[in-house]
N, C-alpha and C positions, 0 to 999 in steps of 0.2 A: 679490424679483427682484434678481438679481445681475448687474451689468455685467461683461463679459469681452471686451475688445477691441471688435470691431464687432458682437458678438452679445449677446443677453440670455438668461439662463437663469432660468426662472420656477419657484419652489417647491422649489428644491434647495439652500437655504442650508446645511442640515445636511451634505449630501453634499459640497458644495464646501468646507466647513470641514475635513472629514476629509481631502480631497485636498490642501488647503493644508498641513495638518500633515504629511502624507506627504512633500510636496516640501520643506517647511522642514527636516524631519529629515534629508532627503537632503543638503541643502546643508551640514549640520554633520557629515557623514560617517556618519550612521546609516542602515542599510538598512531595508527593509520590503517587504511583499508584501500586495496587496489584490486580491480578486476581487469585481467588481461583477456582480450577477445581477439579472435582471428579464426580463419578457416582451418580445416584439418591439415596438419602438417606444417603449419605456419611457424612452429618453433616455440609454442607456448610452454610445453613441458621442459624444453631445454632451458628456457629462461627461469622457470620455477626451480629447476635443479641448481642453476647458477645462484639464484637468490638464497637458496638453502645453504650452499657452500659459503657464500658471503657471511650469512648469519652465524654459522658455526665458527668461522674464523674470528668473529667478533664476540664470541662467548654467548651467543643467543641460542637458546634451546629451540629446536624445530619440531613441530608436530605436523604430520602429513596425513592426507586423506585423498582418495581418488574415487570419483564417481564411477558407478558401474551400471551399464544398461540392464543387466540381469537383476540387480538389487534395487533398481529405481522404484520398484513396487513394494519393497520391504520397509516398513516404517522405521525411521531413525537408524537405518543401517550405516549411513555415512557418519552420523554423529558417534555411533559406537566405535567405528574405525578410528575416529579422531581422538576420542577420550579414553579408549581402552587402556593405555599405559597408566592412567591415573585414577581409574574408577575406584581403587581401594581407598583413595582420599575422600570419596564422597561421604564417608561416615562423619566427616567434620562439617558437613553442610547443615543448615537449619532443617528441621524435621520435614516440613512440607516440601522444601526443595529436593531433599534427598529422596523422599518417596516418589515425587513426580519424575525425577530424572531416572532413578533406577527402575521405576515402573515401566517406562517405555522400552527398556531393554529386557524386561521380564526378570529382573534381578531383585525385585522387592521381596518382602517377607510373606507375600501372599495375602496380606490384609486388603480387603476390597477398598479401593479408593476411586474417586472421580478424577478422570484424567484432566489435567490442567496445562495446556500448551504454554501459557505464559510462565508458570512456575517451572516447567521443564526447561524453558529457555533460560530463565534466571538461574536455575541450578547449574546449567552448563557454564554460564558466564561466571558465576561465583566460584565454581571449581577451577576454571582457568585462572581467575584472579588469585585464588589461593596458591596455585602452582607458581604463578608469576611473582609471588613474594620472594622466591628464591632466585629470581633472575628473569629477564625479559623472554617473551615467547613470540615466535613467528609461526602462524598457522598457515600452512601451504596446502591449498585445495586444488587438485587437478580434475579435469572433466566435470566441472561443476554442473554442466547441463544434464548429466546423468545421475545426479544425486536424487535421493528420494525427497519428496516435498516436505516431510517433517524436518529433515536436516536443513533444507533450504530456509525454512521459516526460522529455525534457530540461528542460522548464520546471519540472516537479515536482521534479526533481533540484536545479535551481538554487534554487528557492524554499526548500528546506530548508538551503541552504548559503550564504545571502547575508550572514550575520552577519559583520561586520568588513569587508564590501565597500561602497564608496560606490555601490551599485547598488540600485535599487528596481524592483519588478515590479508593474505595474498591469494587470489583465486584466478583460475583460468577457465574459460568456456568458449565454445564455438560461437562465432559471431551471429550465426543464424538461429541460435537456440539459447540466448541469454535468459536465465530464469527471471520471471517477472518480479520475484521477491527482491532481486538485486539490481534490477535494471536502472532504477533511479536512486538507489541507496548508497552506491559505492562509486568512487571515482574510477573512470575507465581508461585503460590504455589499449588502443587498437594496435595489434601486431600486423602491420602491412606486409605484403610480399616484398622480397628483397629487390632492390634496384638492379639493373643489368650488370653494373660493375661488381656489386657484392655477390650476385649470383654466379658470375664468372669466377670470382675468387673462391667461392665454395666448391665449385667443380674442380678447380685446380688442386684442392686439398684432398680429393678423393684418391683412393689407392691406384685406380686406373682411369684417369680423367679422359673423357671423350675429346676427340679432335675433329677439325674440319666440319663436314656436313653433319656428322653425328653430334658435334657440340652445338651447332646451330639449332638442330631439331630438339635437343634436350632443353636448351635454354627457352626455346619457343613454347614447347609443350608444358614445361614445368611452371612457366609464368611466375617465376620468383618464389615459388613455394619450396622452402628448404627440404622438406621430406621428399617431395617429388624430384628435386634435383639429385638428391643422394640415390634414391631408388632407381630413377631412370638411368643415371650414370652406371649403376651396377648392372642394369639390364642390358645396356649397350655393350658393356665390357664382356658380358656373358654371351651375347649374341649380336655382333655388329650389324647384322642384317635388320635388326629391329628398328634401327634409325630410319629405315626407308619405308616403314609401314604407314598406313593411313592414320591420320590424327583421330584419336578417340576422346570422348569426354574425360576430363582429367581424373575424376574420381573412379570411373570405370577402369581407366588405364592403370591407376595405382593399385586398385584391388586385383587386377589381373596380374600385375607384377608380383604382388605379395604371394598370390596363389601359385605363381609359376615355380616357386622354390619347392613346393610340396612334393611333386612327383619324385624328386631326387632324394627325398628323405626315406628312411626305412619305414616299413608299414607300422611298426610299433610306435615310432615317433609321431607319425601322422595321426595315429589313433589317440595318443596322449594329447596332441595339440587340439584335436577336435573336442575331446572331453573338457580340456581347459577352456576352449572357446564357448562350449555349451554351458559350463559352470561359471564362466567369467572369473569372479573373484573368489571362487571356492578354494579352500585350503588344499595344499598338496596331498595330504593323506586322503582327503575325500576323493580326489581325482584318481589316485592310485587304487583305492578300494573299489571305485566304480569300474575301472578298467580290468581289475582282477589280475590273474597270472599271465595275461597276454602281454604285459609290459613291466619293466622294472625302472627304478630311478635312473639307471644309467642310460635309458633310452631317451632322456631329455637332452643328452649331450649334443647330438646332431642339430637339434633345433637351436640350442644356445650358440653353437658355432656358426650357424647360418644367420644369427642376429635376430631371430624371430621372438625369442622369449628370454627372460632372465629368471632363474630359479634362486630364490633367497630363502634360506631356512625352511619354513614350512609353507611357503606361498610361491605361486608362479605368476609372473606378470608378462603380458605381451608388450613388445617394444612400442607399439602404437596401436590404438583401437582399430585402425583400418586393417592391421594385420589379423587381428581377431576376426573381424568381419570377413576378410578374404578366406581365412581358414574355414570358417563356418559355412560360407556360401559355396566353397569348393566341394564340400561333402555332399553326398547324395541324401535324398529325403530319408531313405532307410537308415543310413549311417547316423544322421542327426536324431532320428526317432530312437534308435538303440541307445545313443549316448544319454539322452534325457531320461529314458526309462531306467537305465542303470544308475544314474545319479539319484533319481527318486528312490530307488531301492536302498541305497546306502544312507540316505538322509532321514532315517527313521526318527531321529531325535529332534528334527527340525521340521515340524509340520508345515510351516509357511513356505520354505523353499521347496520342500517335497511336493507341495501342491502345485507350485509353479512349474516344476519339471514334469509332473504328470500332465499338466495342461499342454506343455510344449510337445509331449509325446503323443498326445491324443490325435487320433485319425478322424477328422470331422467332428461331429457333435459327440459329447460324452458327458452324460449327466453325473456320473461318479466324480469325474475330474472337476466338473462345475461345482458340485457340492463341497469338495475339498477347498476350492477357492472361496466359496461362500463362507465356510467356517473360518478361513484365514481372514476374510474381511471382517467378520465379527470380532476376532481377536484384535485386529488392528483398531477397530472402532473402540473397543474397551480401553486400549492403551492411548487413545487420543489421536491415532494415525488415520484421520478421516480421508486424507488424500490416498493413502495406501489402500484403505477399504474401498474407495471408489474404483481404483485401478483393478483390484481383485474382482469386484462385482462386474465391472465392464467385461473383463476376460471371461468370467463365469457365464455371462449372458451370451457371449459368442459360442460357448460350448453347449448351451442349453438346447435340447432337441425340441422342447415344447415352446411354441412362439409366445404363449401367454406367460409362461414362467420366465422366458427371456425378457419380455417386456417388464415384468415385475422387478427383475434384477437390475434392469437399466434405470427404472424409476428410483430404486434404492441407491444405485450408484450416483444418480443425479443429486439425491438428497445428501449423500456423503460429500460430494464435491461442493455442494452449497455450503455445508458446514465448514468445509475447508476454505471457503471463500474464493472459489475459482469459477467465475460466472461463464466464461467462454466454454469451459468444459461442461458445465451444467447444460448449456444450450445444445451442445453436440449430442450429449447423452439423451436428452429429452426428445430431440428431433427424431430419434430412431424408433420411439415407442409407437407412434401412429402407424408405422408400416408393419407392425407385428400383431396388433390386437384391436378388437372392437370393444373391449371391456370399458364401459363408461368411467368407472372409478379410476382405472389406470390412466386413461386418456386425460381425465380432468386433472389428476395429480401431475402428470407430465406437463400439461399446459401451465399449471401453476409454477412448476419449477422453471420452465422456459420463460415464462413471464418475469419471474424474479431475476433470472440471469440477464435479461435485457434491461430490466428496470434499473439496475445498478450500473449500467453503462450509460451511453447517451442515445441508445436506439429505442426511444420511448414509444414510437408508433408500433414498432415490432412487438414490444412488451405488451402493449394494450391489445394487439391483435391476438395474443394468446389468452389474456385474462378476461376480456369483456365477453367473448363467446361463452366461456365457462360460467361466468356470472349470470348471463342471460338464460342459458339453458337450464340452470339449476334453480331458478326462482321458485317454481311451484313444488318441485320434489325435494329440494335440499336448500332451503333458504339460508341455513348457516353457512354452507359452502359459498353461496352467492355473496354474503356479506364479507366472508374471508377474501374472496377474489376481488371484490370492490375495494376493500381496504388496501390490498396490495396494488391494485390498479390506480388508486388515487395518487400515490407518490409519483409515478411516471407521468400521470396526467397533469399534476401540478408542475413538474419540471418542464414538461413540454409546453404547457400554456395554451395549447390549441383548444378552442372552445368546443369543437364537436366531441372531443373525448370527455370533457367534463360534463357536458350536457347529457351524454349517454349514461354516464355513471349515475347522475342524479335521477334520470328517468328510471333506471333499473332499481335504484334504491327505493324509490317511491312505491314500487310494485311489491316489495318485500314486506310481509305482515310483521307486526311487532314481535321481537324475539326477546328471550330472557337476557341475552347479552347483546347490547346495541352498540358496542364499541366500534364495530366496523362501519355502521351507518354514521356514527358521530364523525369519524375521520373523513368519510366521503362528503358529508355536508360541509364541514369546515374547510377541508382541503380543496374543494371544487368551487366554492363561492363563499368566502368568509364574511362578506358584507351582507348579502341578502339572507344568508342563513345564520347570521351572528346570534340573534336572540334565541333561536331554537337550539343552536349548538351549545350556547352557554348554559341553557337549562339542562340539556343532556349531560354536559360536562359536570355540572353541579351534582347531578344524581350519581354519576359514575365515580366522582372524586368526592366522597362524602367526609373525608378526614383531612381538611386543610391543615397545613403545618403552622404551628404557632410561632416557632422560632425561625428567623430568616435563614440561619445556617443549618437547619435541621434537614433530615432526609425522610422520605416516606417509609412506612413500615416495610421491612424486607420481604414479608410474605405476600405483598401485592404482586400479582402475576406480572412477569416481565413484559410480555407483549402488551398488556393493558397499560403499563407504565409508559412504554414507548409511544403508543398511540395517543395517550392523554398528554404527554409532553409535546408531541408534534402539534396536536390540536391547540394547546395553550399558546404555543409559539405563533401559529398562523392567526390566532385571534388576538394577538398582542397582549396576552396575559403572561408577560415575559418572566416575571418572578416565579410563577408556578411552573413555567416551562423549564427554567433552570433547575428548580428543585426536582422535578420529575425526571428530566433527561439526565441530570447528574446522578440520581439514584439508579437509573437504568444503566448508566455507564459503570457504576460500582458493581452491578450484577454481571454485565457483559465482560468486564475485565477478568472475571473468573470462569469464563466460558470460552469454547473454541470457535464461536461464530464470528470470524473476523469481518465478514460482510456487514453484519448488523452493527458491530462495534464502530466501523468507519462511518456509516450513515448517521448513527445516533451521535457520534462525536462531532460530526459536522453540524448537525442541528443544534447541539449544545453550544458550539462555537458561535453560531449565528445569534443565539439568544444572549450569550455573554457579551458579544460585541454590541448588541443593541442596548444592553443594560449598562454599558460603560465599564465593564470588567474586561478591559482589553488585554491585559497580560494573561489572565486566565483563558481568554479566547484564543490567544496565540498558542498556549499549551494544548488546548483541545484541538486546534487545527493541526498542530504537529502530530498529535496522536492519530487523528483522522487520516491524514495524508499517508503516514507510515503504514497503517493497516490497509488502506485502499491500494497503495502502490504494490504491496505484497500480493493482494488478491485480484488486481485488475479491475477494480471498481471505478470505472472511468469518470462517472459523474462526480465523485469525491476527489479523484486525482486532479480534475480540472477546477472544481468548485472551491476546494480548500486553498489553493494558491491564489485564486482570484480574491477571496476574502482577505488573505494575508497581504495581497497587493493593495487592497483598500486601506488597511491599517498603515501600511508604509506610506501611501499617498497622504493620508490625513496627518501623518507625523512629519511630512515634508521630504521624505526620501523618494522623490518623484521619479528619478531615472530608474532606480531599482524597482519601483512599483511597475513602471511600464515594461521593463524587461521581464518581470515575473508574469505579467498578464500575457505577454507575447509567447513566453514558453508554455504557459498553461493551456492556451486555446489553440496552439498550433495543431492543425489537422482536424479540428472539431467543427462540425456543421452547426454553428451557433443559431441560425434561424430556426432550427428544429429543437433547440434547447433554450427556450425564451427566458427562463429564469436565470440561466447562466449568462445569456446575452445582455439582459438588463443589468445584472451586477457587474459585468465587464464594462459596460458603458459608464456605470457610476464610478468604478475604480479609476478609469482613465479621465473621467470628468473631474474627480476629486484631485487627481494629480495636476490637471490644468489649473484648477482653482487655487491649489496651494502655490502655484507659480504666478498667480495673478493674471493668468490668461483667461479672462472671462468669456471671450468669444469662443475659444476652443471648448471651454467647459459647457457653454450653452449648447453647442452642437452635440456634445455627448449626452447631456441631460435631455435634450429635445428628442433624441433618437429613441428614448424609452416610450414615446407615444408615436402613433402613426401620423402621416401627413394628410389624412383625409379632411374634408370640410368639418366633420365631427370627429376630432382626434380620439382614437381608442388607445388604451394602454397596450403596449407591446406584450406585457405580461399582466394578467388580470389582477394579481396581488402585489408583485414586487414593484411595479412601475410607480404607483401612487406615493410611495415613501420618498421619492426624489422630486416630487412636484414643487415643493418650496425652493429647493436648490435650483431647479429649472427657472423659476420666476426670479430668484435673486440674480442669477446670471443674465437673464433677459433685461432686467431693469438697468444693469450696468452696460449693456451693449446696444441699447435702443431697439429692443425687440419685444417691447411690452405688449403690443397688440397680439402678436402671435402667442405669447405666453397666456394672455387673457383668454384667448380662444380655448387653449388646453384647459385652463382652470375652470372656465364656465362649463365646459362639457363634462369635466370630471366631477364637478359639484352636482350636476344633474344626475349623473350615473350613481354616485354614492348616496344620493337622496332616496334611491330605490331600496335601500337597506338601512343598516345601522352601523355607523362607524365606531371604531374604538377610540378611546381617549387619545391615543397616539396620533391616529389619522386626523382626528378633529383638530389637534394642535397644528399639524402640518398644513391643513387647509386654511386655518386662521392666519398662520404666518404668511402663506402665499397671498391671501386676501389683503393683509396689511401692507405688503410690499407693492401691490398694484393699486391700492386704494387712493382715492383723492385725499389731499392733506387733512381735510376735516373728518374723514372717516377712518383713517389708518389706525388711530390710537385705539379705537373701539376693538379692532381685531387683535392688536398687540395685547391689550389687557385680557381679552378673551383667551388668547393663546396661553397666557400665564396664569389664568384664574384657577384652573383645575390642578390641585396638588399632585394628582396622578401623573402629571407630566414629568415630575422629577424621576420617574422610573427610567426615562431615556435621557440621561444627563447631557450628552453631546447635542442632541436636538434642542433640548431646553436652553443650553448655553447659546446656541445660534439665535434663538428667538430673543434672548436678553441682549445679545450684541446688536442685532438689527434694531431693536426698540431703542437701545441706548444711542445708537448712531442717529436715529430719527429725532430723538429728544435733543441731542446736542446741536443738531443743525437748526433747531428752533430755539436755540439759546436757553435750553433748560438743562444745563450741565449738571446742576446739583441733583436733579432727579435721575440723571443718567449714571451717576457715579456708583450707586449700590448695584445697579444692574451689571455694570462693567466689572465690578469687583467679584460678583458671583460668577459671571461667565469666565473670568480669568482663572478663578480657582479650579473650575472644571477643566479648562483647556490645559492648564499646567499639570494637573493630575494625570490627564490622558496623554500628555506629551505631544499635543498637536501644535507644533511650533508655528506654522503659518497663522493659525487662528490666535495663538498666544501673542505673536508680534502685533497683529492687527488690533487686538484688544488693549495691549499696552499703549499703542499709539493713540487710541481713542481716550484712554485714561489721561494721558499727558495733555491731550487737546481739551479735556474736561477740567484741567487744573489740578490733577493728582499725579504725583510722582510714584509710580508703582514700586513696591518693595521687591527686592531680588527674591527669586524663589528660594524657599528654605533648603539649605544644603543637607541633603540626606533623605528627604522624603520622596517626592515625585521623581526628581532627577536620579536619585540612587536606585529607585525601583526600576526606572526605565533602562538602567544599565544591566539589570538582571535578565537572563533569558527566562522563558516560561518555566523551564525545568528547574533552574536555580531558585526561582521564587517558590516553587512547590517544595523543594528541599528545605529552604529556609523556614517556611511555615511549619513543616513537619518537625524540624529540629526545635523550633520555638515552642512547639507543643510538648516537647520532652521526649521524643522518640530517639532511640539510639541509631547509629549509622546502619546497623544490620536491620533494624526494624523499618527504617526508611527505605532501604534497598528492597526489602520484601514487598513493601507497599507499592513502590513505583518501578519495580523490576530493574534495579541496578545492583551492582555489587557494592559491598560496604566500602571498598577502596575508592570506587568512583564517587560515592556520596561524600567521603572525606575530601577528595580532590575538589569537588564543587564547593564545599564549605570553605576550603582554603581560599578559593577565589571570591566567595561571597562576602566574607568579613571585611576586606578593605573597600569593597564597593559600597557597603553600608556604613563605613566609618566606624566599625566596631572591632574588638579584638578577641571576644570570647563568645561562646555559645549562650551564656547567660544573658547577653545583651540583645539577643535576637528578638525576644518578645517586645521590647520597647522600641526597637528599630523598625518594626513592621507595622503598618496600619492594618486595621481590620479589613477582611475581604470585602470588596465592593465600595470601600470608602474612596 
């Protein structure tokens, strides 16, 4: 039992110690974030209060916010509650951040602006950073599960960027409703039920502790939940016979207990409680105005004495959300209806909350109430509150008397939820449309939304089940719709890898006559069969992308349509036009960072990361992966949530961090049906195979690489595109483990299959490397030289370095060490730059065997860069380009203080002491 102020907390010594460490760290300038989860009544709020008291005693300023079920549909309501004490300081923010932040609260100057969720989040972070200049801050957030989605997105954004800020984030949420935005972003502390001993001690501290049979029944039914222990003890004290009643479900029992106090209260007090329950977090003047002259402020006193509410200044708070729920449910339908109608009447200056109360007061369908919510959704959309807009439209649909109008509102709600990046919600909304209308346009749009929702998870077959029928049905009447549907369908078809889906997409595409815009057909051709369709796709790509970039670091013109840029970037990647893919996808990301479509951001960022990885820009790839994962985790985009960590694990394995790589793969694929996600399955096999290879376990590596092809007499690739890039690694492991004949079978079958189309320069090199490793001694050199003949191979430096190492080893074994040396030197330079320690060690050993003592790696270039995180490298490059801390912060959504904190850490890692030295300390990107 731990004393805290005038309260005692029983059985939570471990949790209180963790909270104390969080506060202590904050007082020394270290940030942190912690999410406490547990069931209702577990004591989360009591622990938050304890942490707040600790912080205040340590001189830490505390900002508090509580989620509200009634305000969960109001965009940024929680953020306003949190920042309200300091909004007057927003005048000191950069203009764009100030406009974005104040705009979501309706406090801007009225100038029309395009909502920007990232600038809103950055504005909130910068404002808190400015406040923290005067002393550390602890943000205490209760009932996080009831916060509006806009606020949750901002909190998740801040949680990932607190490093260097004297700001800590402490949250509490129900364990069954942890917001997806925070699920993987914040360290979690689970608040378990009290053990029997602690539960008994808590009972002993009650004013009238139960004894005997009553005590046993209370302990049994409370099951260690502190609130239940307290309330059941109170119930037994009030009515000892209650201890002999039949056992009820715990939550029902607790709600019944809370409601049991109501009949003893005066009618005016009960009415005030009902209005407060209906209004939830409404201000006290609003509640009193709605009740009218039927009650006075003094009528709160019986409820306060009963421990149901606390009235502070101009607000009323229920002691626990279940009390509010019990009060609300104890009222009759007519009483609840009257309360909501009266609240709506007094909220004339707040059209959004007024609309929600009108909706709650509606009897059955009500088009007027539906229109009010529709208007509220439009206002939320203009402010960037897409999740709030979707919530309002969903409720408006339920109130709509006309089924077709209801279906239209559901489709719009699904669209808003898609923009908010919540695929599961999109799927739920879209599924309702088919039961309401036969309107072909609405049904088609709903199917496209449902297909998108599943495409960004791992339920690819379900996605295609929505998209392909739409594409096929519209071939004759709406070929543009068909190509749009096929373009959306190609991505899940690629990820699935199942041949029947790709074949159907290609058959439908062939039925579509030529259109003015063929971009959808281009992606279908390239994404479904990049080898057989390579020549045709490259020709279409050349026509669609008529303005190639002269400078490697340049970006396409910003007036190029975004969707076109994304599709062209994806097409370039799948066709191994890697440099063009990086340019196009990088430019697309520049666009998307200024937009609210987090789902698109995540998928494009992951595609960009793949292209950067293949091009040898591994540090930049890690930065893109971090961005992709953060966005996907917030939105529930399962394909990226799994795929990004798998690629990150690959980079770890190649750099020799094998245990961490395996752990990352295990975490990523847990619960995923990999056979239905063949692209992920193949990349998982490679990540684990690379880890085995890095450890010198060639047998385990071969088993993993061999698994990317089937075991049939004519082996087929597990994934039609991804598998072939690991063919040479398979052969290299086979040669070292005596499995050359099995590998030869795979190689011969693959060569025949690839001959049916046209291979890229990259695939051609891979096949030549595999041929060289399996060839007879007199024939191997021909394949090695062919693999190195095309200068285009330098676009994929790691793969090029592997060929050089293999060839050099072959030469040295034939006593041609002089010829091997330059190959080994070139390979070593790449391996050192990439930080692939196992391959570096192997190459150095070969150089020594060839009679060369390799020089130590230059102190400061590759090794120094390897010590920088992706974010630190990005900050260093921007600072080297002359940007100020504030300008850098606006560019990458950090506060100026955090930018300075990172630069403070960057300088010693690079061996420099000033900003002016950064340009010389950093190599050019891609070097």
